[in-house]
C-alpha positions in Angstrom: -11.9 -30.0 8.9 -10.6 -33.1 8.5 -7.5 -34.0 10.6 -5.3 -34.4 7.8 -6.2 -30.5 6.7 -5.5 -29.1 10.4 -2.5 -31.3 10.3 -1.2 -29.8 7.0 -2.2 -26.1 7.6 0.1 -26.5 10.9 2.9 -27.9 9.2 2.6 -24.7 6.5 2.4 -22.2 9.1 5.0 -23.6 11.1 7.5 -23.6 7.7 6.3 -20.1 6.8 8.8 -18.2 8.8 11.8 -21.0 7.3 10.8 -19.3 3.7 10.6 -15.8 4.6 14.3 -16.1 6.0 15.4 -17.5 2.3 16.8 -14.3 -0.7 17.6 -14.1 -3.7 21.5 -13.0 -3.7 23.5 -11.9 -7.0 27.1 -12.5 -6.9 29.3 -11.2 -9.9 32.3 -14.1 -10.1 35.3 -13.5 -12.9 35.8 -16.7 -14.5 39.7 -18.0 -15.4 40.7 -19.7 -18.5 37.2 -19.2 -20.0 38.2 -17.0 -23.6 37.1 -19.1 -26.5 34.0 -19.1 -28.1 32.3 -22.1 -26.2 33.6 -21.6 -22.5 31.1 -19.3 -22.3 28.5 -21.8 -22.5 30.3 -24.5 -20.6 30.6 -22.0 -17.9 26.7 -21.0 -17.8 25.7 -24.7 -18.1 27.6 -25.4 -15.2 26.6 -22.8 -13.0 22.8 -23.7 -14.0 23.1 -26.9 -13.5 23.5 -25.7 -9.2 20.6 -26.1 -6.9 19.0 -23.0 -6.1 20.5 -21.0 -9.1 17.7 -18.8 -11.1 19.7 -16.8 -13.2 23.1 -16.9 -14.7 24.5 -14.2 -17.5 28.3 -14.5 -18.7 29.8 -11.6 -20.2 32.4 -13.0 -22.9 36.1 -12.6 -22.2 37.8 -9.6 -23.9 41.2 -8.5 -24.8 41.3 -6.5 -21.1 39.5 -8.9 -19.1 38.2 -12.6 -18.5 35.0 -13.7 -18.7 32.6 -12.5 -16.0 29.4 -14.0 -14.5 26.7 -12.6 -12.9 24.6 -15.2 -11.4 21.2 -14.8 -9.3 20.7 -17.6 -6.7 18.6 -18.7 -3.6 20.6 -18.5 -0.4 18.3 -20.5 1.2 20.0 -23.7 -1.5 23.2 -22.5 -3.0 26.3 -20.3 -1.9 29.3 -19.0 -3.6 31.6 -21.8 -2.6 29.2 -24.0 -4.6 29.1 -21.7 -7.6 32.9 -21.8 -7.3 33.5 -25.1 -7.6 30.6 -25.7 -10.4 33.3 -23.6 -12.6 35.9 -24.8 -11.4 35.0 -28.4 -11.9 33.9 -27.2 -15.6 38.1 -26.4 -15.6 37.1 -22.6 -15.1 38.4 -21.7 -12.0 36.7 -18.6 -10.9 36.5 -16.2 -7.9 34.1 -13.3 -6.4 34.7 -10.1 -7.6 35.4 -7.1 -5.2 
């Protein structure tokens, strides 16, 4: 085994516990101002562009409630604040559903 192979193996072993700390999380966001037909796709696109986001589902606004985004993300890369910032920057402020 070459020194390079040994070094690469050592790095992989050293980093392996760090990857086990990351986990997929799911958050549900209530999205304000997203009441038009094009709003849902815009919100979905803005969330999908956040690094670490794996999936986004949008429930369109209805007469009784606003739009709702369900986001699956890697918590080692993304967080709820980044997701809220993404929708807010797109013109659709959001907050975590209780």
